[in-house]
MOPAC internal coordinates of N, CA, C and O (Angstrom, degrees):
PM7 1SCF
backbone

  N    0.0000 0     0.00 0     0.00 0    0    0    0
  C    1.4036 1     0.00 0     0.00 0    1    0    0
  C    1.5245 1   113.95 1     0.00 0    2    1    0
  O    1.2310 1   120.11 1   -33.95 1    3    2    1
  N    1.2638 1   117.39 1   146.05 1    3    2    1
  C    1.5128 1   120.72 1  -176.95 1    5    3    2
  C    1.5701 1   107.19 1   -90.11 1    6    5    3
  O    1.2310 1   122.96 1   -53.09 1    7    6    5
  N    1.3050 1   111.93 1   126.91 1    7    6    5
  C    1.5298 1   114.28 1   177.02 1    9    7    6
  C    1.4954 1   114.86 1   -59.88 1   10    9    7
  O    1.2310 1   118.73 1   -32.69 1   11   10    9
  N    1.3136 1   120.02 1   147.31 1   11   10    9
  C    1.4574 1   121.42 1   173.14 1   13   11   10
  C    1.6115 1   108.55 1  -118.25 1   14   13   11
  O    1.2310 1   123.19 1   -20.26 1   15   14   13
  N    1.2885 1   111.49 1   159.74 1   15   14   13
  C    1.4754 1   117.12 1  -179.73 1   17   15   14
  C    1.5688 1   107.01 1   -80.90 1   18   17   15
  O    1.2310 1   122.02 1   -14.42 1   19   18   17
  N    1.4509 1   113.73 1   165.58 1   19   18   17
  C    1.3526 1   118.28 1   173.24 1   21   19   18
  C    1.5639 1   111.18 1   -61.04 1   22   21   19
  O    1.2310 1   119.36 1   147.89 1   23   22   21
  N    1.3356 1   118.83 1   -32.11 1   23   22   21
  C    1.4975 1   121.07 1   179.77 1   25   23   22
  C    1.4697 1   110.13 1   -64.87 1   26   25   23
  O    1.2310 1   120.67 1   147.68 1   27   26   25
  N    1.4122 1   116.32 1   -32.32 1   27   26   25
  C    1.5454 1   119.78 1  -176.78 1   29   27   26
  C    1.5878 1   101.58 1   -70.18 1   30   29   27
  O    1.2310 1   119.85 1   131.99 1   31   30   29
  N    1.3110 1   117.88 1   -48.01 1   31   30   29
  C    1.4458 1   121.39 1  -177.51 1   33   31   30
  C    1.5415 1   113.42 1   -60.31 1   34   33   31
  O    1.2310 1   124.13 1   141.44 1   35   34   33
  N    1.2662 1   109.68 1   -38.56 1   35   34   33
  C    1.5541 1   112.93 1  -178.14 1   37   35   34
  C    1.6374 1   112.93 1   -66.18 1   38   37   35
  O    1.2310 1   123.37 1   159.65 1   39   38   37
  N    1.2860 1   111.14 1   -20.35 1   39   38   37
  C    1.4866 1   114.38 1   175.93 1   41   39   38
  C    1.4865 1   114.86 1   -66.16 1   42   41   39
  O    1.2310 1   120.37 1   153.97 1   43   42   41
  N    1.3659 1   116.89 1   -26.03 1   43   42   41
  C    1.3691 1   125.39 1  -178.78 1   45   43   42
  C    1.5458 1   107.65 1   -79.45 1   46   45   43
  O    1.2310 1   119.11 1   -71.36 1   47   46   45
  N    1.3997 1   119.31 1   108.64 1   47   46   45
  C    1.3775 1   122.37 1  -173.60 1   49   47   46
  C    1.6227 1   109.27 1   -94.01 1   50   49   47
  O    1.2310 1   119.13 1   -86.98 1   51   50   49
  N    1.3046 1   119.27 1    93.02 1   51   50   49
  C    1.4027 1   121.52 1  -179.60 1   53   51   50
  C    1.4848 1   107.62 1   -98.02 1   54   53   51
  O    1.2310 1   119.39 1   -47.34 1   55   54   53
  N    1.4132 1   118.76 1   132.66 1   55   54   53
  C    1.4300 1   122.17 1   178.43 1   57   55   54
  C    1.5431 1   111.56 1  -134.34 1   58   57   55
  O    1.2310 1   122.64 1   -15.77 1   59   58   57
  N    1.2716 1   112.54 1   164.23 1   59   58   57
  C    1.4706 1   125.24 1   177.58 1   61   59   58
  C    1.4276 1   110.31 1   -86.80 1   62   61   59
  O    1.2310 1   121.31 1   -49.19 1   63   62   61
  N    1.4364 1   115.11 1   130.81 1   63   62   61
  C    1.4811 1   118.95 1   171.67 1   65   63   62
  C    1.4710 1   109.04 1  -141.19 1   66   65   63
  O    1.2310 1   122.97 1    -9.97 1   67   66   65
  N    1.3369 1   111.91 1   170.03 1   67   66   65
  C    1.4540 1   117.34 1   178.26 1   69   67   66
  C    1.5721 1   109.77 1  -120.72 1   70   69   67
  O    1.2310 1   122.42 1   -50.36 1   71   70   69
  N    1.2360 1   112.96 1   129.64 1   71   70   69
  C    1.5479 1   115.46 1   179.16 1   73   71   70
  C    1.5201 1   109.98 1   -64.02 1   74   73   71
  O    1.2310 1   123.07 1   -61.50 1   75   74   73
  N    1.2947 1   111.71 1   118.50 1   75   74   73
  C    1.5418 1   117.27 1  -179.15 1   77   75   74
  C    1.5310 1   111.13 1   -90.47 1   78   77   75
  O    1.2310 1   121.85 1   150.04 1   79   78   77
  N    1.3809 1   114.07 1   -29.96 1   79   78   77
  C    1.5092 1   117.03 1  -172.85 1   81   79   78
  C    1.5034 1   104.10 1  -157.29 1   82   81   79
  O    1.2310 1   120.48 1   -30.16 1   83   82   81
  N    1.2786 1   116.69 1   149.84 1   83   82   81
  C    1.4882 1   123.78 1   173.69 1   85   83   82
  C    1.5663 1   109.95 1  -146.09 1   86   85   83
  O    1.2310 1   123.90 1   -39.54 1   87   86   85
  N    1.3750 1   110.13 1   140.46 1   87   86   85
  C    1.4888 1   116.57 1  -174.04 1   89   87   86
  C    1.5330 1   106.29 1  -132.94 1   90   89   87
  O    1.2310 1   116.73 1   -22.51 1   91   90   89
  N    1.2453 1   123.82 1   157.49 1   91   90   89
  C    1.4520 1   127.97 1   167.02 1   93   91   90
  C    1.5574 1   106.95 1   -66.13 1   94   93   91
  O    1.2310 1   119.12 1   -35.35 1   95   94   93
  N    1.3356 1   119.29 1   144.65 1   95   94   93
  C    1.4574 1   124.87 1  -176.83 1   97   95   94
  C    1.5244 1   102.11 1  -121.10 1   98   97   95
  O    1.2310 1   122.72 1   -93.36 1   99   98   97
  N    1.3455 1   112.40 1    86.64 1   99   98   97
  C    1.4966 1   122.99 1  -173.60 1  101   99   98
  C    1.5567 1   109.20 1   -74.16 1  102  101   99
  O    1.2310 1   118.09 1   156.43 1  103  102  101
  N    1.3011 1   121.25 1   -23.57 1  103  102  101
  C    1.3356 1   122.57 1  -178.54 1  105  103  102
  C    1.5391 1   119.19 1   -87.03 1  106  105  103
  O    1.2310 1   122.25 1   171.19 1  107  106  105
  N    1.3525 1   113.29 1    -8.81 1  107  106  105
  C    1.4389 1   122.39 1   176.94 1  109  107  106
  C    1.4950 1   114.50 1   -69.43 1  110  109  107
  O    1.2310 1   121.14 1   -39.24 1  111  110  109
  N    1.3075 1   115.43 1   140.76 1  111  110  109
  C    1.4944 1   117.72 1  -179.41 1  113  111  110
  C    1.5120 1   116.14 1   -57.88 1  114  113  111
  O    1.2310 1   126.10 1   134.21 1  115  114  113
  N    1.2879 1   105.87 1   -45.79 1  115  114  113
  C    1.4554 1   116.19 1   175.94 1  117  115  114
  C    1.5730 1   112.72 1  -105.80 1  118  117  115
  O    1.2310 1   117.52 1   -32.84 1  119  118  117
  N    1.3665 1   122.32 1   147.16 1  119  118  117
  C    1.4274 1   122.31 1  -170.89 1  121  119  118
  C    1.5146 1   106.87 1   -58.95 1  122  121  119
  O    1.2310 1   119.71 1   -51.07 1  123  122  121
  N    1.4032 1   118.16 1   128.93 1  123  122  121
  C    1.3932 1   122.14 1  -173.35 1  125  123  122
  C    1.6237 1   105.35 1  -151.47 1  126  125  123
  O    1.2310 1   122.83 1    -9.88 1  127  126  125
  N    1.3856 1   112.18 1   170.12 1  127  126  125
  C    1.3854 1   121.91 1   171.38 1  129  127  126
  C    1.5622 1   111.01 1  -117.77 1  130  129  127
  O    1.2310 1   119.56 1   -31.83 1  131  130  129
  N    1.2988 1   118.44 1   148.17 1  131  130  129
  C    1.4376 1   121.18 1   166.32 1  133  131  130
  C    1.5873 1   107.36 1   -89.64 1  134  133  131
  O    1.2310 1   122.09 1   -47.00 1  135  134  133
  N    1.3139 1   113.60 1   133.00 1  135  134  133
  C    1.5147 1   114.89 1  -176.29 1  137  135  134
  C    1.5660 1   104.16 1  -124.98 1  138  137  135
  O    1.2310 1   119.20 1   -41.02 1  139  138  137
  N    1.2501 1   119.13 1   138.98 1  139  138  137
  C    1.5102 1   129.42 1   165.38 1  141  139  138
  C    1.4414 1   107.25 1  -108.57 1  142  141  139
  O    1.2310 1   120.27 1   -62.91 1  143  142  141
  N    1.3383 1   117.10 1   117.09 1  143  142  141
  C    1.3714 1   123.59 1  -172.70 1  145  143  142
  C    1.5909 1   111.28 1  -117.41 1  146  145  143
  O    1.2310 1   121.24 1   -53.81 1  147  146  145
  N    1.3868 1   115.24 1   126.19 1  147  146  145
  C    1.3755 1   122.31 1  -178.86 1  149  147  146
  C    1.5478 1   114.51 1   -83.23 1  150  149  147
  O    1.2310 1   117.51 1   -63.47 1  151  150  149
  N    1.3787 1   122.34 1   116.53 1  151  150  149
  C    1.5006 1   120.71 1   177.14 1  153  151  150
  C    1.4346 1   112.75 1  -104.74 1  154  153  151
  O    1.2310 1   119.25 1  -146.07 1  155  154  153
  N    1.3405 1   119.03 1    33.93 1  155  154  153
  C    1.4587 1   122.86 1   177.43 1  157  155  154
  C    1.5816 1   109.83 1    65.25 1  158  157  155
  O    1.2310 1   120.72 1    47.70 1  159  158  157
  N    1.3209 1   116.23 1  -132.30 1  159  158  157
  C    1.3835 1   118.45 1   178.76 1  161  159  158
  C    1.4538 1   123.34 1   -62.72 1  162  161  159
  O    1.2310 1   124.30 1   170.33 1  163  162  161
  N    1.4338 1   109.36 1    -9.67 1  163  162  161
  C    1.4343 1   115.75 1   176.41 1  165  163  162
  C    1.5087 1   113.25 1   -87.93 1  166  165  163
  O    1.2310 1   119.42 1  -178.80 1  167  166  165
  N    1.4013 1   118.71 1     1.20 1  167  166  165
  C    1.3109 1   128.10 1   178.68 1  169  167  166
  C    1.5566 1   116.37 1    87.40 1  170  169  167
  O    1.2310 1   121.93 1    16.15 1  171  170  169
  N    1.3734 1   113.91 1  -163.85 1  171  170  169
  C    1.4696 1   121.25 1  -174.48 1  173  171  170
  C    1.4907 1   102.85 1  -112.85 1  174  173  171
  O    1.2310 1   120.82 1   -41.63 1  175  174  173
  N    1.3212 1   116.03 1   138.37 1  175  174  173
  C    1.5071 1   123.16 1   177.74 1  177  175  174
  C    1.6078 1   105.13 1  -129.71 1  178  177  175
  O    1.2310 1   123.60 1   -21.13 1  179  178  177
  N    1.3607 1   110.71 1   158.87 1  179  178  177
  C    1.4797 1   117.25 1  -177.20 1  181  179  178
  C    1.5516 1   106.97 1  -115.93 1  182  181  179
  O    1.2310 1   124.53 1   -22.95 1  183  182  181
  N    1.3589 1   108.91 1   157.05 1  183  182  181
  C    1.5001 1   113.44 1   178.47 1  185  183  182
  C    1.5555 1   104.06 1  -160.75 1  186  185  183
  O    1.2310 1   123.06 1   -15.31 1  187  186  185
  N    1.3543 1   111.74 1   164.69 1  187  186  185
  C    1.4345 1   118.38 1   173.01 1  189  187  186
  C    1.5798 1   107.11 1  -116.87 1  190  189  187
  O    1.2310 1   120.14 1   -41.03 1  191  190  189
  N    1.2735 1   117.34 1   138.97 1  191  190  189
  C    1.3848 1   125.43 1  -179.63 1  193  191  190
  C    1.5540 1   120.18 1  -136.05 1  194  193  191
  O    1.2310 1   123.00 1   -53.86 1  195  194  193
  N    1.3035 1   111.85 1   126.14 1  195  194  193
  C    1.5609 1   117.83 1  -177.66 1  197  195  194
  C    1.4429 1   105.07 1   -83.95 1  198  197  195
  O    1.2310 1   119.02 1  -102.64 1  199  198  197
  N    1.3031 1   119.48 1    77.36 1  199  198  197
  C    1.4926 1   125.42 1  -178.97 1  201  199  198
  C    1.6266 1   108.73 1  -123.81 1  202  201  199
  O    1.2310 1   119.41 1  -168.87 1  203  202  201
  N    1.2909 1   118.73 1    11.13 1  203  202  201
  C    1.4080 1   117.37 1  -173.84 1  205  203  202
  C    1.4808 1   120.23 1   -65.70 1  206  205  203
  O    1.2310 1   120.81 1   165.80 1  207  206  205
  N    1.3657 1   116.05 1   -14.20 1  207  206  205
  C    1.4848 1   116.78 1   176.49 1  209  207  206
  C    1.4790 1   111.33 1   -86.86 1  210  209  207
  O    1.2310 1   121.69 1   159.45 1  211  210  209
  N    1.3797 1   114.37 1   -20.55 1  211  210  209
  C    1.5641 1   112.58 1  -176.88 1  213  211  210
  C    1.5906 1   112.40 1  -102.38 1  214  213  211
  O    1.2310 1   121.35 1   163.39 1  215  214  213
  N    1.2880 1   115.02 1   -16.61 1  215  214  213
  C    1.4093 1   120.39 1  -172.05 1  217  215  214
  C    1.5605 1   114.28 1  -130.91 1  218  217  215
  O    1.2310 1   118.31 1   -46.81 1  219  218  217
  N    1.2659 1   120.82 1   133.19 1  219  218  217
  C    1.4640 1   122.40 1   173.00 1  221  219  218
  C    1.5049 1   103.91 1   -86.74 1  222  221  219
  O    1.2310 1   122.71 1   -42.06 1  223  222  221
  N    1.3451 1   112.41 1   137.94 1  223  222  221
  C    1.4924 1   121.24 1   178.16 1  225  223  222
  C    1.4617 1   115.42 1   -41.39 1  226  225  223
  O    1.2310 1   118.52 1   133.39 1  227  226  225
  N    1.3211 1   120.42 1   -46.61 1  227  226  225
  C    1.4656 1   124.35 1  -176.61 1  229  227  226
  C    1.6485 1   111.73 1   -68.94 1  230  229  227
  O    1.2310 1   120.25 1   164.10 1  231  230  229
  N    1.2636 1   117.12 1   -15.90 1  231  230  229
  C    1.4157 1   118.55 1   179.63 1  233  231  230
  C    1.4906 1   117.61 1   -87.00 1  234  233  231
  O    1.2310 1   121.21 1   177.54 1  235  234  233
  N    1.3717 1   115.28 1    -2.46 1  235  234  233
  C    1.4599 1   119.50 1  -172.03 1  237  235  234
  C    1.4023 1   118.04 1   -86.10 1  238  237  235
  O    1.2310 1   119.24 1   137.43 1  239  238  237
  N    1.3239 1   119.06 1   -42.57 1  239  238  237
  C    1.4018 1   122.34 1  -175.14 1  241  239  238
  C    1.5176 1   111.65 1   -63.31 1  242  241  239
  O    1.2310 1   120.43 1   -45.17 1  243  242  241
  N    1.3368 1   116.79 1   134.83 1  243  242  241
  C    1.4127 1   123.42 1  -176.87 1  245  243  242
  C    1.5538 1   113.18 1    95.06 1  246  245  243
  O    1.2310 1   120.23 1   164.86 1  247  246  245
  N    1.2564 1   117.17 1   -15.14 1  247  246  245
  C    1.4946 1   121.76 1   179.14 1  249  247  246
  C    1.5116 1   116.21 1   -73.82 1  250  249  247
  O    1.2310 1   119.91 1   -54.32 1  251  250  249
  N    1.3818 1   117.77 1   125.68 1  251  250  249
  C    1.4546 1   118.88 1   172.20 1  253  251  250
  C    1.5376 1   112.76 1   -64.70 1  254  253  251
  O    1.2310 1   119.61 1   -37.35 1  255  254  253
  N    1.3165 1   118.35 1   142.65 1  255  254  253
  C    1.4389 1   120.21 1   171.46 1  257  255  254
  C    1.4425 1   109.33 1  -143.07 1  258  257  255
  O    1.2310 1   121.06 1    -8.87 1  259  258  257
  N    1.3806 1   115.57 1   171.13 1  259  258  257
  C    1.4182 1   123.27 1   177.19 1  261  259  258
  C    1.5805 1   107.17 1  -118.05 1  262  261  259
  O    1.2310 1   122.26 1   -44.38 1  263  262  261
  N    1.3790 1   113.27 1   135.62 1  263  262  261
  C    1.4618 1   118.24 1  -177.24 1  265  263  262
  C    1.4672 1   110.88 1  -136.93 1  266  265  263
  O    1.2310 1   120.52 1   -29.98 1  267  266  265
  N    1.3276 1   116.62 1   150.02 1  267  266  265
  C    1.4534 1   121.22 1   169.17 1  269  267  266
  C    1.5844 1   105.32 1   -77.36 1  270  269  267
  O    1.2310 1   120.00 1   -53.43 1  271  270  269
  N    1.2088 1   117.61 1   126.57 1  271  270  269
  C    1.5050 1   125.80 1  -170.20 1  273  271  270
  C    1.4224 1   111.53 1  -100.98 1  274  273  271
  O    1.2310 1   117.73 1   157.01 1  275  274  273
  N    1.2964 1   121.93 1   -22.99 1  275  274  273
  C    1.5326 1   121.71 1  -173.21 1  277  275  274
  C    1.5297 1   114.30 1  -109.97 1  278  277  275
  O    1.2310 1   119.52 1  -160.24 1  279  278  277
  N    1.3443 1   118.52 1    19.76 1  279  278  277
  C    1.4023 1   119.01 1   164.93 1  281  279  278
  C    1.5261 1   113.35 1   -69.48 1  282  281  279
  O    1.2310 1   118.02 1   -26.61 1  283  282  281
  N    1.3757 1   121.38 1   153.39 1  283  282  281
  C    1.4276 1   118.44 1   174.37 1  285  283  282
  C    1.5299 1   111.92 1   -75.56 1  286  285  283
  O    1.2310 1   118.65 1   -29.59 1  287  286  285
  N    1.3393 1   120.19 1   150.41 1  287  286  285
  C    1.4698 1   118.63 1  -177.74 1  289  287  286
  C    1.4694 1   111.60 1   -58.56 1  290  289  287
  O    1.2310 1   120.46 1   -27.93 1  291  290  289
  N    1.3085 1   116.73 1   152.07 1  291  290  289
  C    1.4695 1   123.96 1  -174.54 1  293  291  290
  C    1.5654 1   105.18 1  -134.09 1  294  293  291
  O    1.2310 1   124.33 1   -53.93 1  295  294  293
  N    1.3641 1   109.29 1   126.07 1  295  294  293
  C    1.5156 1   115.21 1   175.49 1  297  295  294
  C    1.5234 1   110.77 1   -77.99 1  298  297  295
  O    1.2310 1   121.58 1   -53.44 1  299  298  297
  N    1.4113 1   114.59 1   126.56 1  299  298  297
  C    1.4371 1   117.78 1   174.45 1  301  299  298
  C    1.4721 1   106.90 1  -127.78 1  302  301  299
  O    1.2310 1   120.85 1   -67.84 1  303  302  301
  N    1.4010 1   115.97 1   112.16 1  303  302  301
  C    1.4280 1   123.52 1  -168.38 1  305  303  302
  C    1.5803 1   109.88 1    52.80 1  306  305  303
  O    1.2310 1   122.13 1    63.96 1  307  306  305
  N    1.4319 1   113.52 1  -116.04 1  307  306  305
  C    1.5177 1   114.74 1  -177.38 1  309  307  306
  C    1.5350 1   108.47 1  -109.29 1  310  309  307
  O    1.2310 1   120.82 1  -150.24 1  311  310  309
  N    1.3305 1   116.03 1    29.76 1  311  310  309
  C    1.4938 1   125.62 1  -174.71 1  313  311  310
  C    1.4811 1   112.01 1  -128.43 1  314  313  311
  O    1.2310 1   119.25 1   -49.03 1  315  314  313
  N    1.3054 1   119.04 1   130.97 1  315  314  313
  C    1.5128 1   124.90 1   178.77 1  317  315  314
  C    1.6052 1   106.71 1   -92.89 1  318  317  315
  O    1.2310 1   122.19 1   -65.20 1  319  318  317
  N    1.3632 1   113.41 1   114.80 1  319  318  317
  C    1.4278 1   113.10 1   175.12 1  321  319  318
  C    1.4885 1   113.20 1   -92.83 1  322  321  319
  O    1.2310 1   118.10 1   -52.72 1  323  322  321
  N    1.3245 1   121.22 1   127.28 1  323  322  321
  C    1.3718 1   121.88 1  -169.19 1  325  323  322
  C    1.5814 1   114.74 1  -105.19 1  326  325  323
  O    1.2310 1   120.59 1   158.51 1  327  326  325
  N    1.3124 1   116.47 1   -21.49 1  327  326  325
  C    1.4135 1   124.22 1   176.68 1  329  327  326
  C    1.5495 1   111.82 1  -129.78 1  330  329  327
  O    1.2310 1   120.52 1   -10.32 1  331  330  329
  N    1.3311 1   116.60 1   169.68 1  331  330  329
  C    1.4347 1   118.24 1   174.39 1  333  331  330
  C    1.4910 1   108.44 1  -122.37 1  334  333  331
  O    1.2310 1   120.41 1   -69.39 1  335  334  333
  N    1.3514 1   116.82 1   110.61 1  335  334  333
  C    1.4499 1   119.53 1   177.95 1  337  335  334
  C    1.4925 1   111.60 1   -73.69 1  338  337  335
  O    1.2310 1   118.83 1   -42.00 1  339  338  337
  N    1.3211 1   119.83 1   138.00 1  339  338  337
  C    1.3772 1   124.30 1  -173.02 1  341  339  338
  C    1.5412 1   111.73 1   -95.31 1  342  341  339
  O    1.2310 1   120.18 1   -32.05 1  343  342  341
  N    1.2871 1   117.26 1   147.95 1  343  342  341
  C    1.3863 1   125.01 1   179.94 1  345  343  342
  C    1.5259 1   111.72 1  -159.37 1  346  345  343
  O    1.2310 1   121.66 1   -12.94 1  347  346  345
  N    1.3306 1   114.43 1   167.06 1  347  346  345
  C    1.4704 1   124.13 1   174.86 1  349  347  346
  C    1.5398 1   110.08 1  -125.43 1  350  349  347
  O    1.2310 1   123.39 1   -34.55 1  351  350  349
  N    1.3676 1   111.10 1   145.45 1  351  350  349
  C    1.4513 1   121.53 1   178.87 1  353  351  350
  C    1.4815 1   111.87 1   -78.40 1  354  353  351
  O    1.2310 1   120.43 1   -50.51 1  355  354  353
  N    1.3648 1   116.78 1   129.49 1  355  354  353
  C    1.5223 1   124.51 1   175.03 1  357  355  354
  C    1.6175 1   110.20 1   -84.95 1  358  357  355
  O    1.2310 1   122.53 1    -0.94 1  359  358  357
  N    1.2366 1   112.76 1   179.06 1  359  358  357
  C    1.4896 1   116.19 1   178.50 1  361  359  358
  C    1.5237 1   114.28 1   -61.34 1  362  361  359
  O    1.2310 1   119.46 1   156.59 1  363  362  361
  N    1.3860 1   118.64 1   -23.41 1  363  362  361
  C    1.3880 1   122.12 1  -179.48 1  365  363  362
  C    1.4938 1   112.25 1   -93.29 1  366  365  363
  O    1.2310 1   119.91 1  -171.11 1  367  366  365
  N    1.3132 1   117.78 1     8.89 1  367  366  365
  C    1.5369 1   124.32 1  -172.96 1  369  367  366
  C    1.3965 1   116.06 1    68.94 1  370  369  367
  O    1.2310 1   116.63 1  -163.59 1  371  370  369
  N    1.2953 1   124.00 1    16.41 1  371  370  369
  C    1.4566 1   126.60 1   172.66 1  373  371  370
  C    1.4432 1   109.70 1   -80.27 1  374  373  371
  O    1.2310 1   118.70 1   -34.47 1  375  374  373
  N    1.2961 1   120.08 1   145.53 1  375  374  373
  C    1.4777 1   124.13 1   176.08 1  377  375  374
  C    1.5535 1   106.81 1   -89.14 1  378  377  375
  O    1.2310 1   122.10 1   -55.73 1  379  378  377
  N    1.3747 1   113.58 1   124.27 1  379  378  377
  C    1.4880 1   123.28 1   176.75 1  381  379  378
  C    1.4226 1   111.67 1  -106.05 1  382  381  379
  O    1.2310 1   120.19 1   -60.54 1  383  382  381
  N    1.3472 1   117.25 1   119.46 1  383  382  381
  C    1.4828 1   119.20 1  -174.78 1  385  383  382
  C    1.5156 1   114.27 1   -62.64 1  386  385  383
  O    1.2310 1   121.63 1   -40.69 1  387  386  385
  N    1.3705 1   114.49 1   139.31 1  387  386  385
  C    1.4822 1   119.72 1   170.69 1  389  387  386
  C    1.4804 1   109.73 1   -76.18 1  390  389  387
  O    1.2310 1   118.52 1   -40.97 1  391  390  389
  N    1.3577 1   120.43 1   139.03 1  391  390  389
  C    1.3108 1   122.56 1  -175.92 1  393  391  390
  C    1.5260 1   110.49 1  -148.85 1  394  393  391
  O    1.2310 1   117.28 1   -30.35 1  395  394  393
  N    1.3044 1   122.78 1   149.65 1  395  394  393
  C    1.4875 1   120.06 1   171.85 1  397  395  394
  C    1.5783 1   112.86 1   -65.54 1  398  397  395
  O    1.2310 1   120.32 1   -30.18 1  399  398  397
  N    1.2322 1   116.99 1   149.82 1  399  398  397
  C    1.5210 1   117.32 1  -176.89 1  401  399  398
  C    1.5977 1   109.46 1   -79.82 1  402  401  399
  O    1.2310 1   121.20 1   168.19 1  403  402  401
  N    1.3242 1   115.31 1   -11.81 1  403  402  401
  C    1.5134 1   114.34 1   171.36 1  405  403  402
  C    1.4892 1   108.55 1  -151.46 1  406  405  403
  O    1.2310 1   120.91 1    -1.62 1  407  406  405
  N    1.2975 1   115.87 1   178.38 1  407  406  405
  C    1.4720 1   123.55 1  -176.03 1  409  407  406
  C    1.4455 1   111.09 1   -62.47 1  410  409  407
  O    1.2310 1   121.03 1   -48.51 1  411  410  409
  N    1.3116 1   115.64 1   131.49 1  411  410  409
  C    1.4756 1   121.95 1   175.82 1  413  411  410
  C    1.5241 1   106.56 1  -139.53 1  414  413  411
  O    1.2310 1   116.90 1   -21.44 1  415  414  413
  N    1.2971 1   123.50 1   158.56 1  415  414  413
  C    1.3981 1   127.73 1  -177.80 1  417  415  414
  C    1.5251 1   111.13 1   -55.95 1  418  417  415
  O    1.2310 1   119.64 1   -43.88 1  419  418  417
  N    1.3415 1   118.29 1   136.12 1  419  418  417
  C    1.4707 1   120.80 1   173.91 1  421  419  418
  C    1.4817 1   109.36 1   -65.47 1  422  421  419
  O    1.2310 1   120.16 1   -42.77 1  423  422  421
  N    1.3999 1   117.30 1   137.23 1  423  422  421
  C    1.4399 1   121.45 1   179.36 1  425  423  422
  C    1.4672 1   113.28 1    91.81 1  426  425  423
  O    1.2310 1   119.65 1   171.51 1  427  426  425
  N    1.4564 1   118.27 1    -8.49 1  427  426  425
  C    1.3757 1   121.17 1  -177.29 1  429  427  426
  C    1.5909 1   111.72 1   -65.00 1  430  429  427
  O    1.2310 1   120.51 1   -37.69 1  431  430  429
  N    1.2920 1   116.64 1   142.31 1  431  430  429
  C    1.4109 1   124.14 1  -175.40 1  433  431  430
  C    1.5259 1   110.65 1   -83.67 1  434  433  431
  O    1.2310 1   121.54 1   -38.33 1  435  434  433
  N    1.3087 1   114.66 1   141.67 1  435  434  433
  C    1.4255 1   122.50 1   178.13 1  437  435  434
  C    1.5071 1   107.88 1   -91.08 1  438  437  435
  O    1.2310 1   121.41 1   -42.90 1  439  438  437
  N    1.3616 1   114.92 1   137.10 1  439  438  437
  C    1.5222 1   118.01 1   178.96 1  441  439  438
  C    1.4801 1   108.17 1  -127.53 1  442  441  439
  O    1.2310 1   120.10 1   180.00 1  443  442  441

């Protein structure tokens, strides 16, 4: 991997949000959910996440997540994704959401 500078890293605006709503995303090519995430004073943003093997739909609302906030919107089927939720792959290949270990203000920046 090519090293990056701190200035490069600082360009990636990662923020804390809370999943306000989640729905099945039947039109996605790969199994996914539609998520509406509350970023506090920064407002609500939508995204699609391929996390169906690790999370039941009813377990997502209320969960804190970390998302890249300053990517340009991306059209996924008939849905506009506005942020990128971050996760790590486990031993089974499932994406596990990154989340703060305790409550922090919504919209807070990750450093």
